[in-house]
ZAPA-788310 format. One line per 3 residues: their letters; for each residue x, y, z of C-alpha. Coordinates in steps of 0.1 Angstrom, whole numbers. Layout:
REM ZAPA-788310
A	X Y Z ~ ...
***
This chain:
REM ZAPA-788310
MRR	550 957 1069 ~ 531 988 1061 ~ 498 969 1058
FRR	507 950 1090 ~ 510 983 1109 ~ 479 997 1092
YFL	456 969 1104 ~ 472 949 1132 ~ 484 977 1154
PLL	451 997 1153 ~ 432 965 1162 ~ 455 957 1191
AIA	451 993 1204 ~ 413 990 1202 ~ 414 958 1222
IVG	437 972 1249 ~ 417 1005 1252 ~ 386 984 1256
AAT	401 965 1284 ~ 414 996 1301 ~ 382 1016 1300
GSL	361 986 1310 ~ 327 973 1303 ~ 306 943 1294
AFA	293 937 1260 ~ 259 949 1250 ~ 251 913 1239
QTT	267 880 1242 ~ 295 869 1218 ~ 300 835 1233
GDI	281 804 1247 ~ 285 779 1275 ~ 287 741 1279
TGT	272 725 1309 ~ 264 690 1319 ~ 263 662 1345
VTD	284 631 1347 ~ 270 599 1362 ~ 279 563 1364
TSG	257 536 1349 ~ 235 535 1380 ~ 227 572 1377
AAL	249 583 1407 ~ 268 616 1403 ~ 305 614 1398
PGV	326 641 1413 ~ 361 649 1403 ~ 357 640 1366
TCT	377 661 1342 ~ 358 673 1312 ~ 377 690 1284
ATS	363 709 1254 ~ 381 714 1221 ~ 371 731 1189
PQL	387 749 1158 ~ 370 779 1171 ~ 387 777 1205
QGS	423 788 1214 ~ 437 758 1231 ~ 414 737 1252
RSS	391 744 1282 ~ 385 720 1311 ~ 362 718 1341
ITS	361 693 1370 ~ 327 680 1382 ~ 314 691 1416
NSG	299 668 1443 ~ 267 668 1423 ~ 285 656 1392
SYR	279 689 1374 ~ 305 709 1354 ~ 305 741 1333
IST	328 754 1306 ~ 318 790 1301 ~ 324 817 1275
VPP	335 796 1246 ~ 331 809 1210 ~ 302 794 1190
GNY	310 764 1170 ~ 312 726 1170 ~ 329 711 1201
KVV	342 677 1212 ~ 337 672 1250 ~ 357 645 1266
CSL	351 634 1302 ~ 375 611 1321 ~ 381 597 1355
AGF	405 569 1367 ~ 389 535 1367 ~ 362 546 1341
ATA	363 545 1304 ~ 367 580 1289 ~ 334 593 1273
EKT	332 616 1243 ~ 304 636 1228 ~ 300 662 1202
ATV	280 694 1208 ~ 271 725 1189 ~ 274 757 1210
SLG	253 784 1196 ~ 257 821 1202 ~ 242 833 1234
STA	231 797 1243 ~ 241 768 1265 ~ 248 733 1252
TVN	239 706 1278 ~ 264 677 1274 ~ 256 649 1299
HTL	279 618 1301 ~ 276 584 1316 ~ 309 568 1325
QIS	313 530 1325 ~ 337 511 1348 ~ 367 499 1329
QKE	399 482 1337 ~ 417 495 1306 ~ 419 529 1289
EIV	393 533 1262 ~ 371 559 1248 ~ 334 554 1244
VSG	319 577 1217 ~ 283 581 1227 ~ 269 605 1201
QAP	258 641 1200 ~ 243 664 1227 ~ 206 672 1222
VVD	197 704 1204 ~ 174 717 1232 ~ 188 744 1255
VTN	173 736 1289 ~ 189 764 1308 ~ 168 794 1296
TTG	135 806 1280 ~ 149 827 1253 ~ 129 825 1221
GSN	145 826 1187 ~ 170 808 1165 ~ 206 806 1157
YSA	221 805 1122 ~ 257 794 1116 ~ 279 804 1086
KVM	277 768 1075 ~ 239 772 1071 ~ 238 807 1057
EKL	263 801 1030 ~ 240 773 1015 ~ 207 790 1020
PLG	191 813 993 ~ 198 846 1012 ~ 204 881 1001
RNY	238 898 1005 ~ 226 918 1035 ~ 234 896 1067
ASV	200 906 1082 ~ 182 887 1054 ~ 187 856 1075
VQL	164 871 1102 ~ 134 866 1079 ~ 137 828 1085
QPG	127 833 1121 ~ 90 826 1128 ~ 70 858 1135
VNK	91 881 1113 ~ 75 903 1087 ~ 84 935 1069
DTG	70 969 1076 ~ 73 1003 1060 ~ 99 1018 1083
DTQ	129 1038 1072 ~ 157 1017 1058 ~ 180 1045 1042
GRG	174 1025 1010 ~ 197 997 1020 ~ 186 980 1053
LAL	156 957 1060 ~ 125 969 1079 ~ 118 938 1099
SIY	90 934 1123 ~ 91 908 1151 ~ 59 895 1167
GST	40 927 1158 ~ 66 952 1170 ~ 78 977 1143
SAE	112 976 1127 ~ 125 1005 1147 ~ 121 986 1180
NVF	148 960 1173 ~ 185 961 1183 ~ 212 950 1159
VID	244 939 1177 ~ 276 929 1160 ~ 306 917 1181
GVN	289 933 1211 ~ 285 967 1194 ~ 250 983 1190
TNQ	250 991 1153 ~ 216 1007 1151 ~ 215 1040 1133
VNR	217 1066 1159 ~ 191 1090 1148 ~ 162 1068 1139
GVQ	171 1034 1156 ~ 168 1013 1124 ~ 193 988 1109
GKV	226 1007 1106 ~ 250 981 1092 ~ 248 960 1060
INN	279 937 1060 ~ 276 905 1040 ~ 275 869 1050
EFI	312 861 1043 ~ 321 883 1074 ~ 297 864 1097
QEV	303 834 1120 ~ 268 831 1134 ~ 236 851 1138
EVK	213 847 1168 ~ 178 861 1166 ~ 163 866 1201
TGG	126 873 1198 ~ 116 873 1235 ~ 119 856 1269
YQA	155 868 1273 ~ 170 876 1307 ~ 177 909 1324
EFG	211 916 1308 ~ 193 924 1275 ~ 171 954 1271
RST	163 987 1252 ~ 142 967 1228 ~ 105 960 1225
GGI	110 940 1193 ~ 139 916 1190 ~ 176 915 1194
INV	197 904 1164 ~ 231 893 1178 ~ 259 887 1155
ITK	295 875 1158 ~ 319 879 1130 ~ 345 853 1120
SGG	378 848 1139 ~ 411 834 1130 ~ 424 799 1140
NEF	454 776 1144 ~ 452 770 1106 ~ 451 795 1079
HGD	418 796 1060 ~ 403 820 1036 ~ 380 826 1006
VFG	379 845 974 ~ 344 851 963 ~ 323 869 937
NLS	285 873 930 ~ 269 885 899 ~ 234 893 887
PTS	235 909 852 ~ 205 929 839 ~ 192 899 819
FRS	188 879 852 ~ 160 900 866 ~ 124 899 855
KTF	105 930 846 ~ 85 946 874 ~ 48 942 868
YAT	29 974 865 ~ -7 977 852 ~ -11 1012 838
GRD	-44 1026 851 ~ -48 999 877 ~ -16 1002 898
KFN	-4 1034 916 ~ 32 1034 926 ~ 60 1054 910
TTF	92 1035 915 ~ 102 1005 894 ~ 138 993 887
EDV	150 981 854 ~ 184 972 839 ~ 195 961 874
KEL	230 948 876 ~ 246 937 909 ~ 282 927 913
DYG	303 922 944 ~ 336 904 949 ~ 361 902 977
ADV	383 880 999 ~ 387 870 1035 ~ 416 853 1054
GGF	421 841 1089 ~ 448 824 1108 ~ 473 830 1135
FVK	503 851 1145 ~ 510 828 1175 ~ 492 794 1176
DHL	466 792 1204 ~ 475 828 1215 ~ 470 854 1187
WFF	446 849 1159 ~ 435 873 1131 ~ 407 876 1106
TAY	401 902 1079 ~ 377 905 1051 ~ 369 929 1022
DRV	340 931 998 ~ 335 956 970 ~ 300 961 957
DNN	291 977 924 ~ 255 980 918 ~ 238 998 888
RDR	202 1002 881 ~ 177 1024 863 ~ 148 1041 881
VPK	117 1040 858 ~ 88 1061 869 ~ 53 1048 864
ASP	30 1074 880 ~ 46 1107 869 ~ 31 1115 834
SVN	58 1139 824 ~ 86 1111 827 ~ 67 1078 827
NQH	87 1049 814 ~ 119 1069 810 ~ 151 1055 824
FNE	172 1074 850 ~ 204 1057 861 ~ 217 1053 897
KDL	250 1039 908 ~ 259 1023 942 ~ 294 1016 953
FNL	302 999 987 ~ 335 991 1003 ~ 329 967 1031
FSG	357 958 1056 ~ 360 937 1087 ~ 390 929 1109
KLT	394 911 1143 ~ 423 902 1166 ~ 418 876 1193
WNI	446 874 1218 ~ 447 847 1245 ~ 471 864 1268
VQG	473 836 1293 ~ 450 807 1299 ~ 416 823 1309
STL	425 859 1298 ~ 413 869 1264 ~ 414 903 1246
VGT	395 908 1214 ~ 397 939 1191 ~ 372 942 1163
YFR	366 968 1135 ~ 341 968 1106 ~ 327 994 1082
DPE	303 997 1053 ~ 307 1030 1035 ~ 284 1035 1004
VRD	284 1062 977 ~ 251 1065 958 ~ 252 1087 928
GAV	229 1098 899 ~ 191 1094 902 ~ 190 1088 939
FTP	153 1096 940 ~ 126 1084 916 ~ 118 1114 893
TGP	84 1130 893 ~ 94 1155 866 ~ 122 1158 840
DPN	144 1183 858 ~ 175 1164 872 ~ 179 1191 898
SFA	148 1176 915 ~ 159 1140 918 ~ 197 1137 912
GRY	226 1141 935 ~ 249 1121 957 ~ 244 1102 990
DIG	273 1093 1013 ~ 260 1066 1037 ~ 274 1041 1061
SED	289 1035 1095 ~ 322 1026 1112 ~ 324 1005 1143
YAG	352 994 1166 ~ 354 978 1200 ~ 377 962 1225
RFN	366 933 1247 ~ 384 917 1277 ~ 373 883 1292
QLF	389 871 1324 ~ 381 836 1339 ~ 385 831 1376
GSF	388 794 1375 ~ 355 777 1381 ~ 343 807 1401
GVL	334 833 1375 ~ 341 854 1346 ~ 346 892 1341
TLQ	337 907 1308 ~ 345 943 1299 ~ 339 962 1266
ASR	342 997 1251 ~ 328 1004 1217 ~ 322 1033 1193
HND	296 1035 1164 ~ 297 1064 1139 ~ 272 1066 1111
KLR	264 1091 1083 ~ 236 1099 1059 ~ 247 1129 1038
FKP	229 1142 1007 ~ 243 1166 982 ~ 220 1180 956
LDR	232 1190 921 ~ 227 1227 927 ~ 221 1241 962
SRI	212 1274 949 ~ 181 1266 930 ~ 145 1271 943
AIF	123 1240 939 ~ 88 1246 923 ~ 63 1218 931
DRT	34 1218 906 ~ 3 1206 925 ~ -22 1218 899
VAS	-31 1183 887 ~ -50 1164 915 ~ -43 1130 899
DYP	-6 1134 904 ~ -10 1128 941 ~ 13 1118 958
FYP	39 1121 931 ~ 36 1158 923 ~ 64 1169 899
SFV	90 1194 909 ~ 112 1216 888 ~ 142 1239 888
GFG	156 1228 922 ~ 155 1200 948 ~ 137 1216 978
AVR	140 1204 1013 ~ 172 1187 1026 ~ 159 1180 1061
GYL	188 1169 1083 ~ 169 1143 1104 ~ 158 1126 1072
RNN	187 1128 1047 ~ 216 1149 1060 ~ 230 1138 1095
QGE	258 1119 1112 ~ 255 1100 1145 ~ 279 1090 1172
RKD	274 1064 1199 ~ 298 1057 1228 ~ 291 1026 1248
YDG	309 1013 1280 ~ 296 980 1294 ~ 307 956 1321
SFT	295 925 1340 ~ 306 897 1363 ~ 293 861 1364
AYF	297 840 1394 ~ 292 803 1395 ~ 285 787 1430
GNN	266 755 1437 ~ 238 753 1411 ~ 236 791 1406
ELK	248 813 1378 ~ 247 849 1392 ~ 254 878 1369
VGG	255 915 1375 ~ 264 942 1351 ~ 255 976 1336
DWV	264 1001 1309 ~ 265 1038 1300 ~ 257 1051 1265
KNV	258 1085 1249 ~ 241 1091 1215 ~ 246 1123 1195
TTD	232 1131 1160 ~ 244 1162 1142 ~ 220 1174 1115
NSY	223 1201 1088 ~ 190 1212 1073 ~ 184 1237 1044
YTG	162 1244 1014 ~ 179 1247 981 ~ 176 1283 971
QQF	167 1290 1007 ~ 131 1284 1000 ~ 106 1261 981
IRV	73 1268 965 ~ 42 1248 961 ~ 17 1259 934
YPC	-19 1253 944 ~ -50 1258 922 ~ -75 1284 934
STN	-110 1272 943 ~ -142 1290 936 ~ -159 1277 967
PAS	-157 1304 996 ~ -157 1276 1021 ~ -124 1261 1007
SSF	-92 1267 1022 ~ -79 1273 987 ~ -106 1299 979
CPA	-94 1329 958 ~ -119 1358 954 ~ -129 1367 918
GEG	-102 1386 901 ~ -75 1373 924 ~ -49 1346 919
VSF	-21 1343 894 ~ -23 1330 859 ~ 0 1299 857
TNY	9 1275 830 ~ 16 1241 844 ~ 39 1213 831
RGD	10 1200 808 ~ 6 1235 792 ~ -27 1240 809
PKR	-35 1275 822 ~ -45 1276 858 ~ -55 1303 884
VYF	-32 1297 914 ~ -17 1309 947 ~ 17 1300 962
YHG	29 1282 993 ~ 64 1294 1004 ~ 84 1273 1029
YYT	118 1284 1044 ~ 138 1281 1076 ~ 136 1308 1101
SNS	153 1316 1134 ~ 124 1311 1159 ~ 87 1305 1161
TSF	77 1341 1157 ~ 102 1352 1130 ~ 97 1357 1093
DIL	134 1361 1084 ~ 151 1336 1061 ~ 180 1314 1072
PFT	202 1297 1046 ~ 206 1266 1068 ~ 202 1253 1104
NSA	223 1229 1125 ~ 216 1210 1157 ~ 233 1183 1178
PPS	212 1175 1209 ~ 225 1144 1227 ~ 210 1117 1248
EAW	225 1097 1276 ~ 214 1063 1289 ~ 226 1038 1316
SAF	215 1005 1329 ~ 222 980 1357 ~ 210 944 1360
LQD	211 915 1384 ~ 201 879 1373 ~ 204 844 1386
SWR	200 811 1368 ~ 192 786 1396 ~ 192 749 1389
ITP	170 739 1418 ~ 170 702 1409 ~ 185 683 1378
RFT	152 689 1360 ~ 140 722 1372 ~ 157 756 1366
VNA	146 791 1375 ~ 159 822 1358 ~ 151 854 1377
GVR	164 889 1374 ~ 157 926 1373 ~ 169 954 1351
YDA	170 991 1357 ~ 172 1016 1327 ~ 174 1053 1326
EQI	175 1078 1297 ~ 181 1115 1295 ~ 170 1133 1264
KNG	187 1167 1260 ~ 183 1198 1238 ~ 210 1215 1218
FGD	224 1233 1249 ~ 229 1200 1268 ~ 200 1206 1291
VVI	179 1176 1302 ~ 144 1181 1288 ~ 130 1146 1292
DLK	142 1125 1322 ~ 131 1089 1319 ~ 141 1070 1351
NEW	130 1042 1374 ~ 125 1019 1344 ~ 124 987 1365
QPR	120 955 1345 ~ 115 922 1363 ~ 122 890 1343
IGL	114 854 1354 ~ 116 822 1336 ~ 108 786 1346
IYD	122 755 1328 ~ 114 719 1336 ~ 132 691 1318
WKG	107 664 1321 ~ 128 637 1307 ~ 158 646 1327
DGS	184 641 1300 ~ 186 676 1285 ~ 163 667 1255
SKL	130 682 1267 ~ 117 713 1284 ~ 85 729 1295
YAS	89 766 1301 ~ 71 798 1309 ~ 84 833 1312
YGR	74 869 1320 ~ 93 900 1313 ~ 89 938 1310
FYY	110 955 1283 ~ 116 992 1280 ~ 124 1010 1247
LIP	152 1035 1241 ~ 141 1066 1223 ~ 165 1074 1194
NDL	179 1109 1187 ~ 153 1117 1161 ~ 131 1131 1188
NVR	159 1154 1202 ~ 167 1167 1167 ~ 131 1174 1156
VYG	116 1186 1189 ~ 146 1203 1206 ~ 168 1211 1177
SQF	157 1247 1174 ~ 148 1243 1137 ~ 118 1262 1124
TRI	101 1263 1090 ~ 79 1292 1083 ~ 51 1287 1057
TFN	34 1316 1041 ~ 8 1320 1013 ~ 5 1347 987
YDG	2 1356 950 ~ 39 1362 944 ~ 55 1333 924
PTV	63 1319 890 ~ 39 1321 860 ~ 54 1290 844
YNQ	62 1257 861 ~ 100 1260 853 ~ 105 1297 857
LPP	137 1309 874 ~ 132 1336 902 ~ 137 1372 895
SGG	167 1391 910 ~ 161 1390 947 ~ 137 1361 945
WSV	100 1359 951 ~ 85 1375 981 ~ 77 1352 1011
APG	57 1379 1029 ~ 23 1366 1041 ~ -5 1376 1017
GPG	-33 1400 1028 ~ -64 1412 1012 ~ -59 1411 974
TGP	-23 1397 979 ~ -31 1362 991 ~ -58 1335 996
PNR	-80 1348 1024 ~ -85 1314 1041 ~ -49 1306 1044
NSL	-28 1319 1074 ~ 10 1317 1078 ~ 21 1286 1098
IQG	52 1276 1117 ~ 67 1241 1120 ~ 94 1230 1144
AAN	102 1233 1180 ~ 129 1243 1205 ~ 113 1241 1239
EPV	83 1217 1235 ~ 68 1213 1270 ~ 69 1179 1287
DRG	44 1165 1311 ~ 58 1163 1346 ~ 65 1127 1355
IKG	65 1115 1320 ~ 76 1078 1319 ~ 92 1055 1294
QYQ	77 1033 1268 ~ 75 996 1276 ~ 60 963 1268
DEF	50 933 1288 ~ 55 897 1275 ~ 43 863 1286
TVG	53 831 1270 ~ 46 794 1277 ~ 59 765 1257
SEL	74 731 1252 ~ 103 717 1233 ~ 113 681 1227
ALT	143 666 1209 ~ 132 635 1192 ~ 168 628 1182
PTF	199 648 1192 ~ 195 669 1160 ~ 158 671 1155
ALG	133 690 1179 ~ 97 699 1179 ~ 83 729 1197
VKG	51 747 1206 ~ 48 781 1221 ~ 21 806 1231
MYR	30 842 1233 ~ 12 874 1246 ~ 27 909 1242
KLG	10 940 1255 ~ 22 976 1251 ~ 20 991 1285
RAI	28 1027 1277 ~ 39 1050 1249 ~ 56 1083 1246
EDR	42 1107 1219 ~ 34 1143 1213 ~ 0 1160 1210
CDL	-1 1191 1188 ~ -34 1208 1195 ~ -20 1233 1219
DGS	-27 1270 1215 ~ 6 1285 1210 ~ -7 1319 1221
DPI	-15 1307 1256 ~ 14 1315 1278 ~ 10 1284 1298
NQG	19 1263 1266 ~ 53 1281 1266 ~ 48 1292 1230
STC	45 1257 1216 ~ 17 1240 1198 ~ 29 1205 1209
AMV	37 1188 1242 ~ 53 1155 1251 ~ 29 1132 1269
NPG	21 1096 1278 ~ -11 1092 1259 ~ -41 1084 1282
AGG	-19 1085 1314 ~ -28 1118 1328 ~ -4 1146 1333
FWG	-11 1183 1327 ~ -11 1182 1290 ~ -19 1146 1287
SGT	-50 1149 1308 ~ -64 1178 1287 ~ -73 1204 1313
GWG	-62 1239 1322 ~ -46 1250 1289 ~ -57 1266 1256
WCD	-62 1243 1226 ~ -70 1246 1190 ~ -90 1226 1165
NAG	-68 1229 1135 ~ -91 1209 1112 ~ -88 1223 1077
DPF	-125 1222 1069 ~ -159 1224 1088 ~ -168 1191 1071
VSP	-139 1175 1092 ~ -150 1193 1125 ~ -177 1219 1131
TAG	-152 1239 1152 ~ -125 1239 1125 ~ -100 1267 1129
QCF	-112 1277 1164 ~ -92 1278 1197 ~ -107 1272 1232
TTA	-97 1276 1269 ~ -120 1248 1281 ~ -131 1212 1274
TPH	-98 1201 1261 ~ -103 1168 1243 ~ -90 1136 1258
IPA	-66 1113 1240 ~ -67 1076 1247 ~ -39 1054 1259
ATR	-18 1037 1232 ~ -27 1000 1228 ~ -11 972 1210
KYQ	-18 935 1218 ~ -2 905 1201 ~ -14 870 1207
GIE	0 840 1189 ~ 5 802 1189 ~ 36 789 1172
LTA	46 755 1161 ~ 82 747 1150 ~ 103 718 1138
RKT	141 722 1137 ~ 168 699 1122 ~ 204 709 1129
FSQ	231 700 1104 ~ 237 663 1107 ~ 237 636 1080
NLW	238 664 1054 ~ 205 680 1063 ~ 194 712 1080
AQA	158 723 1081 ~ 134 746 1100 ~ 97 747 1096
SYI	71 768 1114 ~ 35 779 1116 ~ 20 808 1135
YSQ	-16 816 1142 ~ -19 851 1157 ~ -37 884 1159
LRG	-26 920 1165 ~ -50 946 1177 ~ -47 981 1190
NYD	-47 1018 1180 ~ -9 1023 1178 ~ 17 1006 1155
GAV	47 1016 1175 ~ 79 1033 1167 ~ 69 1033 1131
RVA	36 1046 1118 ~ 33 1019 1092 ~ 5 1035 1071
SGQ	28 1062 1060 ~ 62 1048 1069 ~ 68 1076 1093
TDP	98 1067 1115 ~ 99 1093 1141 ~ 99 1073 1174
GIN	81 1091 1201 ~ 68 1119 1178 ~ 48 1100 1151
ADY	16 1117 1141 ~ -8 1092 1157 ~ -17 1115 1187
DYY	-12 1150 1172 ~ -50 1157 1172 ~ -78 1139 1192
LFA	-97 1132 1160 ~ -69 1109 1149 ~ -80 1084 1176
RNA	-116 1081 1162 ~ -121 1046 1147 ~ -83 1040 1153
NGK	-88 1008 1174 ~ -88 977 1153 ~ -65 954 1132
LYL	-31 968 1130 ~ -12 967 1096 ~ 11 939 1108
DRP	-18 916 1117 ~ -11 883 1098 ~ -34 856 1112
HQA	-16 828 1094 ~ 21 825 1087 ~ 40 794 1075
RLD	77 790 1065 ~ 100 762 1055 ~ 137 766 1050
AVY	161 737 1043 ~ 196 728 1031 ~ 206 694 1018
TAP	242 684 1009 ~ 244 653 987 ~ 273 629 992
FGL	286 638 957 ~ 290 676 966 ~ 256 691 955
NVG	241 717 979 ~ 204 725 976 ~ 188 753 997
IGA	152 763 997 ~ 132 791 1015 ~ 95 793 1011
FYR	67 812 1030 ~ 31 820 1031 ~ 14 847 1052
SGP	-20 864 1053 ~ -23 897 1035 ~ -25 929 1056
PVS	-58 944 1067 ~ -70 975 1048 ~ -78 1008 1064
RYG	-92 1040 1049 ~ -74 1073 1058 ~ -89 1108 1054
WYN	-78 1144 1052 ~ -76 1165 1083 ~ -57 1196 1071
VFY	-29 1204 1046 ~ -3 1190 1069 ~ -22 1158 1077
PDL	-38 1145 1045 ~ -40 1108 1057 ~ -45 1107 1095
LHL	-82 1104 1100 ~ -97 1068 1103 ~ -128 1072 1082
VQR	-138 1035 1090 ~ -127 1012 1118 ~ -89 1006 1115
GND	-81 975 1094 ~ -117 969 1084 ~ -124 987 1050
TAV	-147 960 1037 ~ -152 981 1004 ~ -117 969 995
SDG	-109 933 992 ~ -134 925 1020 ~ -110 943 1044
RLP	-79 922 1039 ~ -56 918 1009 ~ -49 883 995
GQY	-23 861 1011 ~ 14 864 1000 ~ 37 836 992
EAN	69 830 974 ~ 100 807 973 ~ 138 811 969
LSL	161 784 957 ~ 200 779 956 ~ 221 753 940
GYT	258 748 946 ~ 285 722 938 ~ 317 718 957
INL	348 705 940 ~ 375 695 963 ~ 411 697 951
GAV	432 688 980 ~ 433 717 1004 ~ 413 739 980
SIT	376 738 974 ~ 358 755 945 ~ 320 761 948
PAV	300 776 919 ~ 265 783 929 ~ 232 799 915
YIF	206 816 936 ~ 170 821 923 ~ 150 847 943
NVL	112 848 940 ~ 111 816 919 ~ 73 819 913
NRQ	77 856 901 ~ 43 862 916 ~ 47 900 923
GVT	16 899 944 ~ 0 930 958 ~ 14 938 992
DVV	-3 972 998 ~ -30 995 983 ~ -36 1032 983
EDF	-54 1038 1016 ~ -54 1076 1014 ~ -91 1084 1006
NPD	-93 1121 1001 ~ -57 1135 1006 ~ -66 1167 986
GTF	-93 1176 1011 ~ -122 1170 986 ~ -157 1168 1002
CLD	-191 1165 986 ~ -204 1199 979 ~ -236 1189 960
TAG	-267 1188 983 ~ -280 1159 963 ~ -250 1138 970
CGL	-219 1129 950 ~ -214 1100 927 ~ -212 1100 889
NVN	-227 1135 888 ~ -204 1164 877 ~ -182 1185 901
ADT	-188 1221 891 ~ -153 1231 902 ~ -135 1206 880
GQP	-161 1197 852 ~ -155 1161 859 ~ -176 1134 877
WMT	-172 1134 915 ~ -161 1098 914 ~ -147 1073 890
QRN	-169 1044 879 ~ -147 1021 899 ~ -151 1040 932
FNR	-188 1046 925 ~ -192 1008 923 ~ -176 1004 957
LGT	-194 1032 975 ~ -224 1044 956 ~ -234 1081 961
VPY	-221 1097 992 ~ -241 1125 1010 ~ -233 1162 1011
GSP	-203 1170 1033 ~ -188 1135 1030 ~ -152 1129 1020
VPQ	-150 1120 983 ~ -124 1095 972 ~ -95 1103 950
QDW	-94 1085 917 ~ -65 1062 927 ~ -80 1051 960
AKP	-76 1013 966 ~ -52 1008 937 ~ -21 985 943
SAR	7 1007 956 ~ 33 979 963 ~ 41 945 949
QDP	64 916 958 ~ 98 918 941 ~ 103 902 908
RQI	123 871 901 ~ 161 876 902 ~ 189 851 895
KVA	224 855 909 ~ 255 834 902 ~ 283 830 925
LKI	318 815 928 ~ 338 808 960 ~ 373 794 962
SF	383 784 998 ~ 413 771 1014
***
């Protein structure tokens, strides 16, 4: 009884509150059945009763055909249905159909005149949805459980044509999935109508497993006006429900350490630090569904415990290379749902799910031996709950209301908060994995110490009249991220070697600098970089921590109509309106994005007239919702002061003296003369008047034909164009009063505006060296540089073949030829993985736009994929997933200043022909699953084995594109190649780099020794065994 009260009553309360507060789901959790009933001559039959039944449906649902012979059974749960149509004087007709999530199954019937009662079973409805132009795929639990998929439910999205991975933030557990050239932070992940995106950065925020899932729908484009706030795709998920029979599973999955191949790493040739060894993955759990009252009150609940253990083994940190550092992960996943059929046509659903994770030990890959620099504890995960109410009004319409709450957290706790971190940057070859000692350093709230909250209230009403399906609705959303930022020991120190070159920013005059012994035992002459939080942009006081919680609010409204003009021709038309207000920590609106009108139109023609074919075309405009990261970083009133002096440790692991080291800016004789104190952060960054939201336009045209009711071929052409972006530029002169004390401003790049147009305000060229820009370090009041508009264009042709589950086979094959061009990746800056939507570094300085237009990282001209499941008559299940895609284009990034070591495009973007002819080799792999089901009456036992990355290729997926991140330029008037650098006593270039470039002239960037080395590879082979007992 205690457990009953613990789970049943809260879920019931959630459902009732959802109904009372009102709102329509952010995404669909049901589908529809439509069709036309005719006699054998093709004449429409009015007054026919069509009834749908399914194990997924409480009771049955019926509809009577209109004068045109058409009928509709709306808002039914996804699943397999039997549709029976009957009329006096005719033989009853029966067909089966699969209703997919968010789709419409067209089930047409032909009734034969009969003098006696009989049922004519006429097969299965075609797989083609002839009612809309939405692109994408649906994957049922039956398919997912047999495919070789990872335990994260989002792994099934990779089966969808046009999906790749990028380098966006994943919190170490999600998937960074790109859809048709849009970056991973531009998708929306919806579970049971709840937006589960991480509030702060807008990435995947929930990692429940496949046992919880009934169906996954991947919308990649062409969707109607009710869907928005995404310029990527919408991943729509519905969890399992109960039923009129009790059913459940006990399951376990194990991959011991011996089941994973060793990560390939070629010392001296590869350059990445993180490899994993001794990886053990174990999860086990159970789920059960059934009824409290048949056809009226159903329940489902599931639990999964995940125990993962792995060793981080550094490969590019000399002081700890090949040593093992253990990390433990523990998840407790839970899902619960109540479905209450109050009366016929009135349904109330309460849903709750959570995925808390504790990550302990070496949560970062070490760059040095001090555990304070890499060990600690992460608490991660989210909690979601929602209430949904559906009310049918006969054949006239349906009302849907929903209220939901999403809470997420990402909290990091270092081993010792009191210790100052010392980063030894005296060995250039350590880049970018400089070792740190004594303490951890920066715990930046937006990155690794925050919690988010989203409140969402939605509502819609759908009316059916004649051949029209008219839908109107809207929603209101509030997002808040609370972050806590600090430096361990209240500051951190970087140790830089002094240069003897007076033109260098690291120049120390003769007799100056500090004698320092680095971690290798080498003596160096150095200066110190001090970073600490301070109270405002002009202050030099030290704060122990800072907090901020700036919110955002958004609302939308839409109107759409699906009009079946003739039995073969349907028009979908609609318009959506979005608005978003981005606020600061005081609740003041600082960016007001409104009038985001989005027209949508789709045309569908069923040329065969039987629901098995369609020609279609669509156009839509889609706006992007800016996540909270911008609020926190730009309007969170958090400032980091950076000073340079000669006060610091004399040994790499020295503890500070009583009172600590001085952070006062150095002066003559007390600090490097070419280094000035700096400030990072913002509280009141100016915004261009009339700034507008970020959007993308999309055009599609295609055709689909069902050769059999379960097998269809398709062809589609797609064009996507980014229409406008929101970004900040950071070349403002903060001393100019008109710039409001800020060095950055929010603009629409290339779209005019006071700061966007570049006139009438002071600006600074903050290049770190005259070799980068002849006006480096100077500020001006005229001739402000122009920044170009953000561009991203995707063009692709897609071929697909789909076989739904019938006669024991399910299969999906696809090929895409495409190109992706522009100067802007999107919400993720893919070259570095920066996931700060709206404030990535792409437009901070005008020089970043030089050579920036070209092939974007996600450009993959050729992509092919095959996924299939076969169930043999004797119980053997075989699943396969295989892919090929072109490798990414290669760019060359150069140093601008100490804060931007990799933002200049030294050659045209995506066209560094000195490396692999400008594009890395193609990538391919395969996954395999084998299972055998043993039926013992009402119980079935299924042992299975999953083999991931069967070929164990571990092919190169990325290379080091940072060319001179330490700011090295050729200082030899004769040029630089294999000749000796007087500052270091070593050749300017390695033989490998010299073979690529030859001698470079005076003043040119000189490549680091690791340039163009592999920096990432495909995962190694891994085997997992599983056991499921079902009843």
